[in-house]
C-alpha positions as CSV (number, residue, x, y, z in Angstrom):
1,M,71.2,165.3,-101.4
2,T,74.5,163.9,-102.9
3,G,74.8,160.8,-104.9
4,Q,72.3,161.8,-107.5
5,T,72.0,160.2,-111.0
6,Y,70.0,162.1,-113.5
7,R,68.6,160.6,-116.7
8,M,68.3,163.5,-119.2
9,G,66.1,163.7,-122.3
10,E,66.5,166.4,-125.0
11,M,64.2,167.8,-127.6
12,F,65.5,170.0,-130.4
13,S,68.9,168.8,-129.2
14,G,71.1,170.3,-131.9
15,P,74.5,168.7,-132.2
16,G,75.1,168.5,-128.5
17,G,76.3,171.8,-127.0
18,M,73.7,171.6,-124.2
19,A,74.4,167.9,-123.7
20,L,78.2,168.3,-123.5
21,G,77.9,171.2,-121.2
22,A,75.7,169.2,-118.9
23,R,78.1,166.2,-119.0
24,L,81.0,168.4,-118.0
25,A,79.0,170.0,-115.2
26,A,78.1,166.6,-113.8
27,Q,81.7,165.6,-113.8
28,A,82.7,168.8,-111.9
29,V,80.1,168.4,-109.1
30,E,80.9,165.6,-106.6
31,G,78.2,162.9,-106.3
32,V,76.4,163.8,-109.6
33,E,76.1,161.4,-112.5
34,L,74.4,162.2,-115.7
35,R,73.0,159.7,-118.2
36,H,71.7,160.8,-121.6
37,A,68.5,158.8,-122.0
38,W,67.3,160.1,-125.3
39,A,67.4,163.0,-127.7
40,N,65.5,164.2,-130.7
41,D,66.2,166.5,-133.7
42,Y,64.7,166.7,-137.2
43,D,68.0,167.0,-139.0
44,S,69.9,163.9,-140.0
45,D,73.5,165.4,-139.9
46,T,72.7,166.9,-136.5
47,C,71.6,163.6,-135.1
48,K,74.7,161.9,-136.5
49,T,76.8,164.5,-134.7
50,Y,75.0,164.0,-131.4
51,H,75.2,160.2,-131.8
52,R,79.0,160.3,-132.4
53,N,80.0,162.8,-129.8
54,I,77.5,162.5,-127.0
55,L,76.1,158.9,-127.1
56,V,78.9,156.8,-128.4
57,P,81.4,157.9,-125.6
58,E,78.8,156.9,-123.1
59,Y,77.2,153.8,-124.5
60,G,79.6,152.6,-127.1
61,D,78.1,150.2,-129.7
62,A,74.9,150.2,-127.8
63,A,74.2,153.9,-128.8
64,K,71.5,154.1,-131.4
65,M,70.2,156.5,-134.0
66,V,66.6,155.6,-134.9
67,Q,63.7,156.9,-137.0
68,S,61.0,156.5,-134.3
69,S,60.9,156.8,-130.5
70,V,59.3,153.4,-130.2
71,N,62.6,151.9,-131.4
72,L,64.8,153.6,-128.7
73,P,66.8,151.3,-126.4
74,A,65.0,150.8,-123.2
75,A,68.2,151.4,-121.2
76,G,68.7,154.7,-122.9
77,G,71.4,156.0,-125.3
78,G,69.4,156.8,-128.5
79,V,68.7,159.8,-130.7
80,V,65.5,160.0,-132.7
81,H,65.8,161.5,-136.2
82,Q,62.2,162.5,-136.6
83,N,60.1,165.6,-137.0
84,V,58.8,166.6,-133.6
85,H,55.2,166.6,-135.0
86,D,55.5,162.9,-135.5
87,L,57.4,162.1,-132.3
88,N,55.7,159.6,-130.0
89,I,56.3,161.2,-126.6
90,A,54.6,158.5,-124.7
91,A,57.1,156.0,-126.0
92,L,60.1,158.0,-124.6
93,S,61.6,156.6,-121.5
94,E,61.2,158.2,-118.1
95,I,63.6,161.0,-117.3
96,D,64.8,163.1,-114.3
97,G,65.8,166.1,-116.3
98,F,64.9,167.7,-119.6
99,A,66.6,170.1,-121.9
100,F,65.3,171.8,-125.0
101,G,66.4,174.7,-127.1
102,F,63.1,175.2,-128.9
103,P,63.4,176.7,-132.4
104,C,64.2,180.4,-132.4
105,N,63.5,181.3,-136.1
106,D,60.3,183.2,-135.3
107,Y,61.7,184.9,-132.2
108,S,65.0,186.2,-133.7
109,L,65.4,189.9,-134.2
110,V,67.0,189.0,-137.5
111,G,63.9,188.0,-139.4
112,E,60.2,188.7,-139.5
113,W,59.8,188.3,-135.8
114,K,56.5,186.4,-136.2
115,G,56.6,184.8,-132.7
116,L,53.8,182.4,-132.0
117,R,52.2,183.4,-135.4
118,G,55.1,181.8,-137.3
119,E,55.7,178.3,-138.4
120,Y,58.3,177.6,-135.7
121,G,57.0,179.7,-132.8
122,P,54.5,177.2,-131.4
123,L,57.0,174.3,-131.3
124,Y,57.8,175.0,-127.7
125,T,54.5,173.3,-126.9
126,Y,56.1,169.9,-127.6
127,G,58.5,170.6,-124.7
128,V,55.5,171.4,-122.5
129,R,54.0,168.0,-123.4
130,V,57.2,166.3,-122.3
131,L,57.0,168.1,-119.0
132,A,53.4,167.0,-118.5
133,S,54.1,163.4,-119.6
134,K,57.5,162.7,-118.0
135,Q,57.3,165.1,-115.0
136,P,61.1,165.6,-114.7
137,K,62.6,167.1,-111.6
138,W,64.1,169.9,-113.6
139,F,64.3,171.4,-117.1
140,V,66.5,173.9,-119.0
141,A,65.0,175.7,-122.0
142,E,67.0,178.1,-124.2
143,N,66.1,180.7,-126.8
144,V,67.2,184.0,-128.3
145,S,66.9,187.4,-126.6
146,G,64.2,188.5,-129.0
147,L,61.8,186.0,-127.4
148,R,60.9,188.7,-124.8
149,G,59.6,191.1,-127.4
150,A,57.9,188.9,-129.9
151,N,54.1,189.5,-130.3
152,E,54.4,192.7,-128.2
153,G,55.8,190.6,-125.4
154,E,52.7,188.3,-125.1
155,A,54.5,185.3,-126.6
156,F,57.0,185.2,-123.8
157,K,54.3,185.5,-121.2
158,Q,52.3,182.6,-122.7
159,I,55.4,180.4,-122.9
160,L,56.2,181.1,-119.3
161,R,52.7,180.3,-118.2
162,H,52.7,177.0,-120.0
163,L,56.1,176.0,-118.6
164,Q,55.0,177.0,-115.2
165,A,51.8,174.9,-115.3
166,P,51.8,172.3,-118.1
167,D,48.3,170.9,-118.7
168,D,47.7,167.7,-116.7
169,G,51.3,168.0,-115.3
170,P,53.1,169.2,-112.2
171,G,53.9,172.9,-111.6
172,Y,57.4,174.3,-112.0
173,R,59.2,177.2,-110.3
174,L,60.8,179.2,-113.1
175,V,64.0,181.2,-113.1
176,P,64.4,182.9,-116.5
177,H,67.5,185.0,-117.1
178,L,69.1,186.8,-120.1
179,Y,72.7,185.4,-120.1
180,S,75.5,187.1,-121.9
181,F,77.7,184.1,-122.5
182,D,81.0,186.0,-122.9
183,E,80.6,186.7,-119.1
184,Y,80.6,182.9,-118.5
185,G,83.8,181.9,-120.3
186,V,82.6,181.8,-123.9
187,P,84.7,183.8,-126.4
188,Q,81.7,185.3,-128.1
189,R,79.1,188.0,-127.3
190,R,76.1,185.8,-127.4
191,Q,73.0,186.7,-125.5
192,R,70.4,184.1,-124.9
193,I,67.4,183.6,-122.6
194,V,67.7,180.4,-120.5
195,I,64.7,179.3,-118.4
196,V,65.5,176.9,-115.6
197,G,62.5,175.1,-114.0
198,I,62.4,173.1,-110.8
199,R,59.4,170.9,-110.0
200,E,57.5,172.8,-107.3
201,D,57.0,169.8,-105.0
202,L,60.8,169.6,-104.5
203,D,62.6,171.7,-101.8
204,V,65.3,172.9,-104.2
205,R,65.9,176.5,-105.3
206,F,67.9,177.3,-108.4
207,Q,69.7,180.7,-108.5
208,V,71.4,182.4,-111.4
209,P,75.2,181.7,-111.1
210,S,77.3,184.9,-110.8
211,P,79.6,185.7,-113.7
212,D,82.1,186.9,-111.1
213,I,83.2,183.2,-111.0
214,Y,84.6,183.7,-114.5
215,E,86.2,187.1,-114.0
216,G,89.7,187.1,-115.5
217,T,88.9,184.4,-118.0
218,D,90.4,185.2,-121.4
219,V,87.5,185.3,-123.8
220,S,89.3,187.1,-126.6
221,A,88.8,185.8,-130.2
222,K,92.6,185.7,-130.7
223,S,93.1,183.4,-127.7
224,A,90.2,181.2,-128.7
225,L,91.5,180.6,-132.2
226,T,95.3,180.4,-131.4
227,V,95.7,178.9,-128.0
228,P,96.5,176.2,-128.6
229,P,97.0,176.4,-132.4
230,I,94.5,174.5,-134.5
231,A,96.1,171.5,-136.1
232,S,96.1,171.7,-139.9
233,N,94.4,168.3,-140.1
234,A,91.8,169.1,-137.4
235,P,88.3,167.9,-138.3
236,N,85.9,170.5,-139.9
237,H,88.9,172.8,-140.6
238,E,88.5,173.2,-144.3
239,F,89.2,176.7,-145.6
240,A,86.6,178.3,-147.9
241,R,87.5,179.5,-151.4
242,Q,87.3,183.3,-151.4
243,S,86.8,185.1,-154.6
244,K,89.3,187.8,-155.6
245,Q,86.7,190.4,-155.0
246,V,86.1,189.3,-151.5
247,I,89.8,189.1,-150.7
248,E,90.3,192.6,-152.1
249,R,87.3,194.0,-150.1
250,L,88.6,192.5,-146.9
251,S,92.1,193.9,-147.5
252,Y,90.6,197.4,-146.9
253,L,89.0,196.5,-143.6
254,E,90.7,196.8,-140.3
255,P,89.8,194.7,-137.2
256,G,86.3,195.4,-136.0
257,E,85.3,197.1,-139.3
258,N,82.6,195.9,-141.7
259,A,81.8,196.5,-145.3
260,F,79.9,199.7,-144.4
261,S,82.4,201.3,-142.1
262,P,83.0,205.0,-143.1
263,R,86.8,204.8,-143.0
264,A,86.8,201.7,-145.1
265,L,84.3,203.1,-147.7
266,A,86.5,206.2,-148.0
267,V,89.6,204.2,-149.1
268,M,87.9,201.3,-150.8
269,P,87.3,201.5,-154.6
270,E,83.6,202.1,-155.4
271,R,83.4,198.8,-157.4
272,L,83.9,197.0,-154.1
273,H,81.1,198.8,-152.3
274,I,78.0,196.9,-151.4
275,N,74.9,198.7,-152.5
276,T,71.9,197.6,-150.5
277,R,69.0,199.3,-148.9
278,T,69.7,197.8,-145.5
279,T,73.2,197.7,-143.9
280,I,73.8,194.9,-141.5
281,S,76.7,195.7,-139.1
282,T,78.2,192.2,-139.3
283,T,78.5,192.1,-143.2
284,Y,82.1,191.2,-143.9
285,K,83.0,192.2,-140.4
286,R,86.4,191.4,-139.1
287,L,86.9,190.1,-135.6
288,E,88.6,192.2,-133.0
289,P,91.4,190.0,-131.7
290,E,91.4,191.3,-128.1
291,K,87.6,191.1,-127.7
292,P,85.1,188.3,-127.8
293,A,83.7,187.5,-131.2
294,Y,80.3,188.7,-132.3
295,T,77.5,186.2,-132.5
296,V,78.2,183.0,-134.5
297,T,75.2,182.3,-136.8
298,G,74.2,179.2,-138.7
299,A,72.9,180.8,-141.9
300,G,73.2,183.8,-144.2
301,G,74.7,184.6,-147.6
302,G,77.9,186.4,-148.6
303,G,79.5,188.5,-145.9
304,S,77.9,186.6,-143.0
305,Y,80.6,184.0,-142.3
306,I,82.7,185.9,-139.6
307,Y,86.1,187.1,-140.8
308,H,89.6,186.8,-139.5
309,W,91.2,190.0,-138.0
310,I,94.4,189.6,-140.2
311,H,93.9,187.0,-142.9
312,N,91.6,188.0,-145.8
313,R,89.2,185.0,-145.3
314,A,86.2,183.7,-143.5
315,L,86.7,181.5,-140.5
316,T,86.6,177.8,-140.9
317,N,84.0,175.7,-139.2
318,R,86.5,174.5,-136.7
319,E,87.3,178.1,-135.8
320,R,83.6,178.9,-135.4
321,A,83.3,175.8,-133.2
322,R,86.0,177.2,-130.9
323,L,84.1,180.4,-130.6
324,Q,81.2,178.2,-129.5
325,S,83.6,176.6,-127.0
326,F,83.4,173.1,-128.6
327,P,86.7,171.1,-128.1
328,D,88.6,170.2,-131.2
329,E,87.9,166.5,-130.7
330,F,84.2,167.2,-131.2
331,V,83.6,166.2,-134.8
332,F,80.6,167.6,-136.7
333,E,79.0,165.3,-139.3
334,G,77.9,166.4,-142.8
335,P,79.0,168.8,-145.5
336,K,80.4,172.2,-144.7
337,D,77.1,174.1,-145.0
338,S,75.4,171.6,-142.7
339,V,78.2,171.9,-140.2
340,R,78.0,175.6,-140.3
341,K,74.3,175.5,-139.5
342,Q,74.9,173.0,-136.6
343,I,77.6,175.2,-135.0
344,G,75.6,178.4,-135.3
345,M,72.4,176.9,-133.8
346,A,74.2,175.2,-130.9
347,V,74.2,176.3,-127.3
348,P,77.8,177.2,-126.3
349,V,79.3,174.4,-124.3
350,K,80.8,176.5,-121.6
351,G,77.6,178.6,-121.2
352,A,75.6,175.4,-120.8
353,E,78.2,174.0,-118.4
354,A,77.9,177.1,-116.1
355,I,74.2,176.8,-115.9
356,F,74.1,173.1,-115.3
357,T,76.9,173.3,-112.7
358,A,74.6,175.7,-110.8
359,L,71.6,173.5,-111.2
360,F,73.4,170.4,-110.0
361,K,74.9,172.3,-107.0
362,S,71.4,173.5,-106.2
363,F,70.1,169.9,-105.9
364,A,73.3,168.8,-104.1
365,G,72.9,171.6,-101.5
366,I,76.3,173.1,-102.5
367,P,76.4,176.9,-102.2
368,Y,77.7,179.0,-105.1
369,P,77.9,182.7,-105.9
370,T,74.7,184.0,-107.4
371,V,73.0,187.1,-108.9
372,Q,69.4,188.2,-109.1
373,P,67.7,187.1,-112.3
374,N,67.2,190.0,-114.7
375,I,63.7,188.8,-115.7
376,N,61.0,188.9,-113.1
377,V,58.4,186.1,-113.6
378,A,55.9,187.4,-111.1
379,S,55.9,190.9,-112.6
380,L,55.6,189.5,-116.1
381,L,52.7,187.2,-115.3
382,A,50.8,189.7,-113.1
383,S,48.7,191.0,-116.0
384,E,45.8,189.1,-117.6
385,P,47.0,186.9,-120.4
386,A,46.2,188.0,-124.0
387,T,44.5,185.7,-126.4
388,M,47.2,183.9,-128.3
389,T,47.3,180.7,-130.3
390,A,50.0,178.1,-130.4
């Protein structure tokens, strides 16, 4: 089954971590070509970043950023800046593959964990509509690890049922797995659920790629940020202004410590202590240079920016992008806070590349080392579905 060309559509595309990972995977598997047909995101800066880094290298001046799917180029190469509620799915061109990192706000353990009862929880249904309408050969869906436990576990079951059997659409064989991306070449301890679906009428079986392939890969924070050194004029590499109080507080913290570490509190002047009812372990936490970074996030106030192991400062956006395995030539559009959000919400490039490489090899009939999925679909869906709304 070599010589395959896949037209890929994306919903909730983010700045292009999933897209770039898929492109690199296609380039690495002989006989596979990937074309980015269309993408959609609600945020203007995010769409500009996707347009610049994903579409322009492929389509040049023909790449478009539009406000409605009816204005997309028929030949592909457009990103729609539009709220998904207003997106005309029928007007989107036909695709062979589909990727969507549906919003995780209501499934994240850092938050109210509303699941399907939240504002963002039901948005996965728009991805299901794409599956029913466009009937792609495969799809890749990504979300946070907290997805499994939201709404006492019922939300995840409902999502799997809908992805497995979209209304008025084809059925899909699902392979969900909780990936720890530091095991796949990403210099960051980031755990995410990725669901790969193959249309059930196709004689193709996807299997979870074994992390053993990446054994020996240096995923330390120090190597990620220093090899090679980041050029002083690199894009998105502006240093934040740190207050004297923050600089002084950081000076008492050793690598791996946070603002609530007992040793640090014992030597730190009381005026620098943070007095809150809740203590978050990543507050003003320094990186440990010889270990992967902790999870890069896209939001949060003081103390949530990820801190250098030696220098008394927060990381720059370029440094955060390296922890997400974006190359330095990938330029994020927008002001610093917008860029921070885009980087934190993105799928790590190398993590996406590992999954898409396995997917494309599955279709090409190329063997690769595998492991058993750590989420059992049959077991999860064996019980009667609870009554949920979405």
